[in-house]
Backbone as numpy.savetxt, mean C-alpha at the origin, in Angstrom:
# Nx Ny Nz CAx CAy CAz Cx Cy Cz
3.67 6.80 -25.85 3.48 7.38 -24.53 3.20 6.29 -23.50
2.30 5.35 -23.83 1.97 4.29 -22.89 3.17 3.37 -22.67
3.95 3.16 -23.71 5.13 2.31 -23.58 6.16 2.95 -22.65
6.34 4.26 -22.76 7.25 4.98 -21.86 6.78 4.88 -20.42
5.48 5.06 -20.22 4.93 4.97 -18.87 5.12 3.56 -18.30
4.88 2.56 -19.11 5.06 1.18 -18.67 6.50 0.91 -18.26
7.45 1.30 -19.11 8.85 1.06 -18.78 9.31 1.93 -17.61
8.76 3.11 -17.49 9.08 3.96 -16.34 8.62 3.33 -15.04
7.43 2.77 -15.03 6.93 2.10 -13.83 7.73 0.84 -13.53
8.08 0.10 -14.55 8.90 -1.10 -14.35 10.27 -0.73 -13.80
10.82 0.37 -14.26 12.13 0.81 -13.81 12.10 1.19 -12.33
11.01 1.83 -11.89 10.93 2.22 -10.48 10.75 1.02 -9.57
10.26 -0.08 -10.08 10.08 -1.27 -9.25 11.39 -2.03 -9.03
12.44 -1.65 -9.74 13.72 -2.33 -9.59 14.45 -1.96 -8.31
14.13 -0.80 -7.75 14.86 -0.30 -6.59 14.20 -0.77 -5.30
15.02 -1.09 -4.33 14.52 -1.51 -3.03 14.24 -0.27 -2.20
13.10 -0.24 -1.57 12.76 0.91 -0.73 12.32 0.40 0.63
12.53 1.23 1.63 12.16 0.87 2.99 11.01 1.76 3.44
10.06 1.16 4.14 8.90 1.91 4.58 9.10 2.48 5.98
10.25 2.27 6.55 10.51 2.72 7.90 11.80 3.53 7.93
11.94 4.31 8.98 13.21 5.01 9.16 14.27 3.98 9.55
15.50 4.37 9.50 16.60 3.43 9.77 16.54 2.90 11.20
16.20 3.75 12.14 16.15 3.31 13.54 15.02 2.31 13.77
13.86 2.58 13.19 12.72 1.65 13.34 13.05 0.30 12.72
13.72 0.33 11.59 14.07 -0.92 10.92 15.04 -1.74 11.77
16.03 -1.09 12.37 17.01 -1.80 13.19 16.33 -2.40 14.42
15.44 -1.65 15.06 14.73 -2.16 16.23 13.86 -3.34 15.85
13.16 -3.24 14.72 12.29 -4.33 14.28 13.10 -5.58 13.95
14.22 -5.41 13.27 15.05 -6.57 12.92 15.66 -7.22 14.15
16.15 -6.41 15.08 16.78 -6.98 16.27 15.75 -7.65 17.17
14.55 -7.09 17.25 13.53 -7.73 18.10 13.01 -9.01 17.46
12.98 -9.05 16.14 12.54 -10.27 15.47 13.57 -11.39 15.66
14.83 -11.03 15.64 15.87 -12.03 15.87 15.83 -12.55 17.30
15.44 -11.68 18.24 15.38 -12.08 19.65 14.11 -12.85 19.97
13.17 -12.89 19.05 11.94 -13.64 19.26 10.80 -12.81 19.82
10.98 -11.51 19.94 9.92 -10.65 20.47 8.86 -10.43 19.40
7.71 -9.96 19.83 6.59 -9.76 18.90 6.50 -8.32 18.42
7.49 -7.49 18.70 7.45 -6.10 18.26 7.42 -6.00 16.75
8.19 -6.81 16.07 8.21 -6.77 14.60 6.86 -7.18 14.04
6.23 -8.17 14.62 4.90 -8.59 14.15 3.89 -7.48 14.37
3.97 -6.79 15.50 3.06 -5.67 15.76 3.30 -4.53 14.80
4.56 -4.26 14.47 4.89 -3.21 13.52 4.35 -3.55 12.14
4.50 -4.79 11.72 3.98 -5.21 10.42 2.46 -5.14 10.39
1.81 -5.52 11.48 0.34 -5.42 11.55 -0.11 -3.97 11.47
0.62 -3.09 12.13 0.28 -1.66 12.07 0.42 -1.09 10.67
1.44 -1.50 9.96 1.63 -1.04 8.58 0.50 -1.53 7.70
0.11 -2.79 7.86 -1.00 -3.33 7.08 -2.30 -2.62 7.43
-2.49 -2.29 8.69 -3.69 -1.57 9.13 -3.75 -0.19 8.47
-2.63 0.51 8.42 -2.59 1.83 7.79 -2.77 1.75 6.28
-2.33 0.66 5.66 -2.48 0.50 4.21 -3.91 0.19 3.81
-4.71 -0.29 4.75 -6.07 -0.72 4.44 -6.96 0.46 4.05
-6.82 1.61 4.68 -7.74 2.72 4.47 -7.70 3.33 3.07
-6.54 3.53 2.45 -6.57 4.03 1.07 -7.29 3.09 0.11
-7.11 1.79 0.30 -7.79 0.83 -0.57 -9.30 0.85 -0.35
-9.73 1.03 0.88 -11.16 1.14 1.15 -11.73 2.39 0.49
-11.01 3.50 0.56 -11.47 4.73 -0.10 -11.55 4.56 -1.61
-10.59 3.89 -2.19 -10.62 3.63 -3.63 -11.81 2.74 -3.98
-12.08 1.74 -3.16 -13.22 0.85 -3.39 -14.53 1.64 -3.36
-14.70 2.51 -2.36 -15.91 3.32 -2.30 -16.01 4.27 -3.49
-14.87 4.78 -3.96 -14.88 5.64 -5.14 -15.37 4.89 -6.37
-14.89 3.67 -6.56 -15.35 2.87 -7.71 -16.83 2.52 -7.59
-17.28 2.19 -6.38 -18.70 1.90 -6.19 -19.53 3.13 -6.49
-19.10 4.29 -6.02 -19.82 5.55 -6.26 -19.89 5.85 -7.76
-18.76 5.67 -8.47 -18.76 5.91 -9.92 -19.66 4.93 -10.64
-19.67 3.67 -10.23 -20.51 2.66 -10.85 -21.99 3.00 -10.67
-22.37 3.40 -9.46 -23.77 3.74 -9.20 -24.18 4.97 -9.99
-23.32 5.98 -10.06 -23.64 7.19 -10.83 -23.78 6.87 -12.31
-22.89 6.04 -12.83 -22.95 5.67 -14.25 -24.22 4.87 -14.54
-24.57 3.96 -13.64 -25.77 3.15 -13.80 -27.02 4.03 -13.74
-27.06 5.01 -12.84 -28.20 5.93 -12.75 -28.31 6.81 -13.99
-27.16 7.22 -14.54 -27.18 8.05 -15.75 -27.70 7.27 -16.94
-27.39 6.00 -17.02 -27.88 5.17 -18.12 -29.38 4.94 -17.98
-29.85 4.73 -16.76 -31.27 4.48 -16.53 -32.13 5.73 -16.66
-31.54 6.90 -16.55 -32.32 8.15 -16.62 -32.69 8.54 -18.02
């Protein structure tokens, strides 16, 4: 079962995916070629939006660690 899951995840990483719609991608590529900072702003915005799920996961792990530590001490 774990081997299937591993190969399934590896298989999904083989495909190229785009995080933007086709129009947004074309605008970002053309502005980057022209030297504008729109593409840099778009990339910064994507990184900003990606930050929050990781922060939530971090707080979840901290919460689980504290609860487990309190259960052991009780």
